[in-house]
C-alpha positions in Angstrom: 50.7 7.4 -44.0 47.6 9.4 -43.5 45.7 10.2 -46.6 44.4 13.6 -47.8 40.9 12.8 -46.7 41.8 12.0 -43.0 41.0 15.5 -41.8 37.7 15.5 -43.6 36.8 12.1 -42.0 37.7 13.4 -38.5 35.8 16.6 -38.8 32.7 14.9 -40.3 32.8 12.3 -37.6 33.0 15.0 -34.9 30.0 16.7 -36.5 28.0 13.5 -36.3 29.1 12.9 -32.7 28.2 16.5 -31.6 24.8 16.2 -33.4 24.0 13.0 -31.5 25.0 14.7 -28.3 22.8 17.6 -29.0 20.0 15.2 -29.8 20.6 13.5 -26.4 20.5 16.9 -24.6 17.2 17.7 -26.4 15.8 14.3 -25.4 16.7 15.1 -21.7 14.9 18.5 -21.9 11.9 16.9 -23.7 11.5 14.4 -20.8 12.1 16.9 -17.9 8.6 16.1 -16.6 8.5 12.4 -17.5 8.0 10.3 -14.4 10.8 7.8 -14.0 13.0 9.3 -16.7 16.8 9.2 -16.0 19.1 11.8 -17.4 21.3 10.5 -20.3 24.8 11.5 -21.2 27.1 10.8 -24.2 30.5 9.3 -23.6 33.3 9.9 -26.1 36.4 7.9 -26.9 39.3 8.4 -29.3 39.7 6.3 -32.3 42.9 4.2 -32.6 45.9 6.3 -33.8 47.2 5.9 -37.4 50.8 5.0 -37.5 53.2 6.2 -40.2 56.9 6.3 -40.8 58.8 9.5 -41.2 62.3 9.3 -39.9 61.0 6.9 -37.3 57.5 5.8 -36.5 55.0 8.4 -35.7 51.3 8.4 -34.8 48.5 10.8 -35.8 45.0 10.8 -34.3 41.9 9.9 -36.2 39.3 11.7 -34.2 36.7 10.6 -31.8 33.8 8.2 -31.5 30.7 7.9 -29.2 31.4 4.9 -27.0 28.1 4.9 -25.2 24.9 6.7 -24.3 24.5 6.2 -20.5 21.5 6.8 -18.3 22.5 8.2 -14.9 21.1 6.0 -12.2 22.1 5.1 -8.6 21.0 1.5 -7.8 21.4 2.0 -4.1 19.0 5.0 -4.1 16.6 3.0 -6.2 16.7 0.1 -3.7 16.3 2.5 -0.7 13.4 4.3 -2.4 11.6 1.0 -3.2 12.0 -0.2 0.4 10.6 3.1 1.7 7.7 3.1 -0.8 6.9 -0.5 0.3 6.6 0.6 4.0 4.7 3.7 3.0 2.2 1.7 1.1 1.8 -0.7 4.0 1.1 2.1 6.6 -1.0 4.1 4.2 -3.5 1.3 3.6 -3.4 0.2 7.2 -4.1 3.7 8.5 -6.9 4.0 6.0 -8.4 0.7 7.1 -8.2 1.4 10.8 -9.7 4.9 10.4 -12.7 3.3 8.6 -13.2 0.9 11.6 -12.9 3.9 14.0 -15.4 5.8 11.9 -17.9 2.9 12.1 -17.7 2.8 15.9 -17.9 6.6 16.2 -16.8 6.6 19.8 -17.2 8.5 22.0 -20.7 9.6 21.0 -24.2 9.7 22.3 -25.1 7.5 19.4 -22.4 4.9 20.2 -22.4 1.5 21.7 -20.8 2.7 25.0 -23.6 5.3 25.6 -26.2 2.6 24.8 -24.6 0.2 27.4 -24.7 3.0 30.0 -28.3 3.8 29.3 -29.2 0.1 29.4 -27.7 -0.4 32.8 -29.2 2.9 34.0 -32.6 1.7 32.9 -32.3 -1.5 34.9 -31.2 0.6 37.9 -34.4 2.7 37.5 -36.5 -0.5 37.3 -34.8 -1.9 40.4 -35.8 1.2 42.4 -39.4 1.1 41.2 -40.2 -2.4 39.9 -43.9 -1.8 39.5 -43.5 1.3 37.4 -44.6 0.6 33.8 -42.6 3.5 32.4 -39.4 2.1 34.0 -40.1 -1.3 32.5 -40.7 0.3 29.1 -37.4 2.2 29.4 -35.6 -1.0 29.9 -37.1 -2.4 26.8 -36.3 0.7 24.8 -32.7 0.9 26.0 -32.3 -2.8 25.3 -33.6 -2.3 21.8 -31.2 0.7 21.2 -28.3 -1.4 22.4 -29.0 -4.4 20.2 -29.6 -2.1 17.2 -26.3 -0.4 17.6 -24.3 -3.6 18.2 -26.0 -5.3 15.2 -25.6 -2.2 13.0 -21.9 -1.9 13.8 -21.5 -5.6 13.0 -23.2 -5.1 9.7 -21.1 -2.1 8.9 -18.0 -4.1 9.7 -19.2 -6.9 7.4 -19.6 -4.4 4.6 -16.1 -3.0 5.3 -14.8 -6.6 5.3 -16.2 -7.2 1.8 -14.8 -3.9 0.6 -11.4 -4.7 2.0 -11.4 -8.2 0.4 -12.3 -6.5 -2.9 -9.4 -4.1 -2.5 -7.0 -7.0 -1.8 -8.1 -8.7 -5.0 -7.7 -5.4 -6.9 -4.1 -5.0 -5.5 -3.3 -8.6 -6.6 -4.5 -7.8 -10.1 -2.3 -4.8 -10.2 0.7 -6.8 -9.0 0.1 -9.3 -11.9 -0.4 -6.5 -14.4 2.9 -4.9 -13.4 4.7 -8.3 -13.5 3.5 -8.8 -17.1 4.7 -5.3 -18.0 8.2 -6.0 -16.5 8.5 -9.4 -18.2 7.6 -7.7 -21.6 10.2 -5.0 -21.0 12.7 -7.7 -20.1 12.2 -9.2 -23.5 12.5 -5.9 -25.4 15.6 -4.9 -23.4 17.5 -8.2 -23.9 16.7 -8.0 -27.7 18.0 -4.4 -27.9 21.1 -5.2 -25.8 21.9 -8.3 -27.9 22.1 -6.1 -31.0 24.4 -3.7 -29.3 21.8 -1.0 -28.6 21.4 1.1 -25.4 17.7 0.6 -24.4 17.9 3.4 -21.8 14.2 4.5 -22.1 13.0 0.9 -21.9 15.1 0.4 -18.7 13.6 3.5 -17.2 10.1 2.1 -17.9 11.0 -1.1 -16.3 12.5 0.5 -13.2 9.3 2.7 -13.0 7.1 -0.4 -13.1 9.2 -2.0 -10.4 8.9 1.2 -8.3 5.1 1.1 -8.7 5.2 -2.6 -7.8 7.1 -1.8 -4.6 4.2 0.3 -3.4 2.0 -2.8 -3.5 4.3 -5.5 -2.1 7.8 -5.7 -0.8 10.1 -6.6 -3.7 13.7 -7.4 -4.5 15.4 -7.8 -7.9 18.3 -9.8 -9.3 20.2 -8.5 -12.4 21.4 -10.8 -15.2 24.2 -10.3 -17.8 21.7 -10.3 -20.7 20.1 -7.1 -19.3 17.0 -8.7 -17.8 16.3 -9.1 -14.1 14.2 -11.3 -11.9 11.7 -9.9 -9.4 10.8 -11.5 -6.1 7.7 -10.4 -4.3 7.9 -11.4 -0.6 10.2 -14.2 -1.7 7.9 -15.4 -4.4 9.5 -15.5 -7.9 7.2 -13.1 -9.7 9.2 -12.4 -12.9 12.0 -14.4 -14.4 13.3 -13.1 -17.7 10.4 -12.9 -20.1 8.1 -15.0 -17.9 5.7 -13.6 -15.3 4.1 -15.9 -12.7 0.7 -15.3 -11.2 0.9 -13.9 -7.7 -0.7 -16.3 -5.1 -4.3 -15.2 -4.5 -4.9 -17.4 -1.5 -4.2 -15.4 1.7 -4.4 -15.6 5.4 -5.2 -12.2 6.9 -4.5 -13.4 10.5 -0.9 -14.3 9.6 -0.4 -11.8 6.9 0.7 -14.5 4.4 -0.1 -15.7 0.9 0.3 -19.2 -0.4 0.6 -20.9 -3.8 -0.5 -24.2 -2.4 3.1 -25.4 -1.8 4.9 -22.6 0.0 3.8 -19.8 2.2 5.1 -16.2 1.8 5.0 -13.6 4.5 4.1 -10.0 3.4 6.3 -7.5 5.1 5.5 -4.3 3.1 3.4 -2.7 0.4 -0.3 -1.8 0.3 -1.2 -5.5 0.2 0.3 -6.1 3.7 -1.6 -3.1 5.1 -4.8 -4.3 3.5 -4.4 -7.8 5.1 -3.6 -6.2 8.5 -6.8 -4.1 8.1 -8.8 -7.1 7.2 -7.5 -8.9 10.2 -8.6 -6.0 12.5 -12.0 -6.0 10.9 -12.4 -9.7 11.6 -11.1 -9.1 15.2 -13.6 -6.3 15.8 -16.4 -8.5 14.5 -15.3 -11.1 16.9 -15.3 -8.6 19.7 -18.9 -7.7 18.9 -19.9 -11.3 18.8 -18.3 -11.9 22.2 -20.0 -8.8 23.6 -23.4 -9.9 22.2 -23.2 -13.5 23.3 -21.9 -12.5 26.8 -24.8 -10.1 27.2 -27.2 -12.9 26.2 -25.8 -15.3 28.6 -25.4 -13.0 31.6 -28.8 -11.4 31.2 -30.8 -14.3 30.0 -29.8 -16.9 32.5 -30.9 -14.9 35.6 -33.8 -13.4 33.7 -35.3 -16.8 32.9 -35.4 -17.6 36.7 -37.6 -14.5 37.4 -41.3 -14.0 37.2 -42.5 -11.1 35.0 -45.5 -8.8 35.3 -47.5 -11.3 33.3 -46.8 -14.0 35.9 -44.6 -16.0 33.5 -41.1 -17.4 34.0 -38.5 -18.9 31.7 -38.6 -15.8 29.5 -35.4 -14.7 27.7 -34.6 -11.0 27.6 -32.3 -11.2 24.5 -32.9 -13.6 21.6 -30.8 -16.7 21.9 -30.6 -20.4 20.9 -31.6 -23.0 23.4 -28.7 -25.2 22.6 -25.6 -25.1 20.3 -23.3 -22.2 19.4 -24.7 -18.7 19.8 -25.2 -16.5 16.8 -23.2 -13.5 17.9 -23.9 -10.0 16.8 -25.3 -10.7 13.4 -28.9 -11.0 14.6 -28.6 -9.6 18.2 -32.0 -8.4 19.3 -34.5 -8.5 22.1 -36.5 -11.8 22.4 -39.8 -12.0 20.7 -41.6 -11.9 24.1 -39.9 -8.7 25.2 -40.4 -7.1 21.8 -44.1 -7.9 22.1 -44.6 -6.4 25.5 -42.5 -4.7 28.2 -44.5 -6.7 30.8 -42.5 -9.7 29.7 -39.5 -8.2 31.5 -38.9 -9.7 34.9 -37.8 -7.2 37.6 -37.6 -9.8 40.4 -37.6 -13.4 41.3 -41.1 -13.5 42.9 -43.1 -11.3 40.6 -44.3 -9.3 43.5 -44.8 -5.6 42.8 -42.0 -4.5 45.1 -39.5 -7.2 44.0 -36.7 -5.5 42.0 -33.9 -7.9 42.9 -33.2 -9.1 39.4 -33.2 -5.5 38.0 -30.8 -4.4 40.7 -28.5 -7.3 39.9 -28.5 -6.4 36.3 -27.8 -2.8 37.1 -24.8 -4.0 39.1 -23.3 -5.7 36.1 -22.3 -2.3 34.8 -19.0 -2.6 36.8 -18.8 -6.3 37.4 -16.0 -8.4 35.7 -17.0 -10.9 33.2 -14.8 -14.0 32.7 -15.9 -14.3 29.1 -14.6 -10.8 28.5 -11.2 -11.3 30.0 -12.3 -10.4 33.5 -13.4 -6.8 32.6 -16.8 -5.2 32.6 -19.0 -4.9 29.5 -18.1 -1.2 29.1 -14.4 -1.7 29.6 -14.3 -4.6 27.1 -15.9 -2.5 24.4 -13.9 0.6 25.2 -10.6 -1.3 25.1 -11.5 -2.6 21.7 -12.3 0.9 20.4 -9.1 2.3 22.0 -7.0 -0.4 20.4 -8.3 0.6 17.0 -7.7 4.3 17.7 -4.2 3.7 19.1 -3.2 1.5 16.2 -4.5 4.1 13.7 -2.4 6.8 15.5 0.6 4.6 15.3 0.1 3.9 11.6 -0.3 7.6 11.0 2.9 8.3 12.8 4.8 5.6 10.9 3.3 6.9 7.6 4.5 10.4 8.4 8.0 9.0 9.1 8.1 7.1 5.8 6.9 10.2 3.9 9.9 12.1 5.3 12.3 9.3 4.3 10.7 9.0 0.9 11.0 12.8 0.3 14.7 12.8 1.3 15.6 9.8 -0.9 13.5 11.2 -3.8 15.5 14.5 -3.6 18.8 12.6 -3.6 17.6 10.5 -6.6 16.5 13.6 -8.4 19.8 15.2 -7.8 21.5 12.2 -9.5 19.1 11.2 -12.2 16.8 14.2 -12.7 17.1 16.6 -15.6 18.2 20.1 -14.8 17.1 22.6 -17.4 20.0 25.0 -16.5 22.6 22.2 -16.8 21.2 21.0 -20.1 21.1 24.5 -21.6 24.7 25.1 -20.6 25.6 21.7 -22.2 23.7 22.6 -25.3 25.7 25.9 -25.7 29.0 24.0 -25.3 27.9 21.4 -27.9 26.8 24.2 -30.2 30.2 25.8 -30.0 31.9 22.4 -30.5 29.7 21.7 -33.5 30.5 25.1 -35.0 34.3 24.4 -34.5 34.0 21.0 -36.1 32.1 22.6 -39.0 34.8 25.2 -39.4 37.5 22.5 -39.3 35.6 20.6 -42.0 35.6 23.7 -44.1 39.4 24.1 -43.7 40.1 20.5 -44.5 37.8 20.7 -47.5 39.5 23.8 -48.8 43.0 22.2 -48.3 41.9 19.0 -50.1 40.5 21.1 -53.0 43.7 23.0 -53.2 45.7 19.7 -53.3 43.4 18.3 -56.0 43.8 21.5 -58.0 47.6 21.3 -57.8 47.5 17.7 -59.1 45.5 18.8 -62.2 48.2 21.3 -63.3 
């Protein structure tokens, strides 16, 4: 049979429950602007009924108990947002890298390589029309110097960008390892709290936030375990397993967009790291294009030029600097030959050296539109312009993809906020309901206390 203090126990228990629910609502309001915070709710359950016999078995309730404090989270939305953030990170870093390359080229412009190529061939055309004109020969040397300077400077700028991109890649890998350590540490705290029967909701929010930040750097998946921990896989590499975090592979191949730990190779499909590797690949490609352009100019100009006789009566003179044998140097030191730098009279306009012989100059002028096998059967200008256009087109595509991912991210974030976010209006309404409930429980406790006091007073008589 229920005792005289059952009502007091029920009312006092209700007071404690409502107080904790009020505390939870206050916790929600306090974290309304906390990034990654998930709204928490209190779940109640009834205590087992107390059976007693009075002309048959009867039951009387014993009040309520808090069964759990839950955080409101949609795992599907989390997964979708992480995937979208991964693609956003990829296209964001890729678009940034491609725009840097495009800015280095600065095409079309009077100070660009394309304009220098045009002026170079125009100067040869002028010399071919008037091979004995000293001013025309000087113009050829000046236009050649401008061309080599611009090609060499663009190559040097790309080399600086290459180093910068490599540094950013290493920085991203360091961030990945830092977040992996953070997730592993939170796994340990969460499993410890869960083992003691606690609800580590705030720790789980911090862990999900770290995973969200990680997804911006590399494409990730996770696997949940019964003890409350989860494993994290970055591009298939096991990055976090319980309380252990593994070092992310720092050996990469920009051409293939992969990293390797020395045993297995992992393909990066998303995140800022994938975009940075793609940017580095394009930088290396464009440096190769400038190497090819410089070496082809050397070969196609120097070979005929060495057969001509210049105004000094000399033959076998190179126009551009080049090696006699072995692999060419490319754009890194592309320049006029020492002879041409010393005097424009070292330039050969024709094969005979006669004042009216401009055959070589005319042939060089005709190379403006001639196809070069070493350049894929296109002209010098077309080869360079195609390289520039590819960068611009790829940058435009990355920008378009980035805009699409931003729209997707915004939509998913809104859905996630609707589920997990804190609404001040809802929390205030809930607080008012809890306040009324608390007041009612307090009033019931007062009644039960008065009844018990009356009962005790009757027993004393």
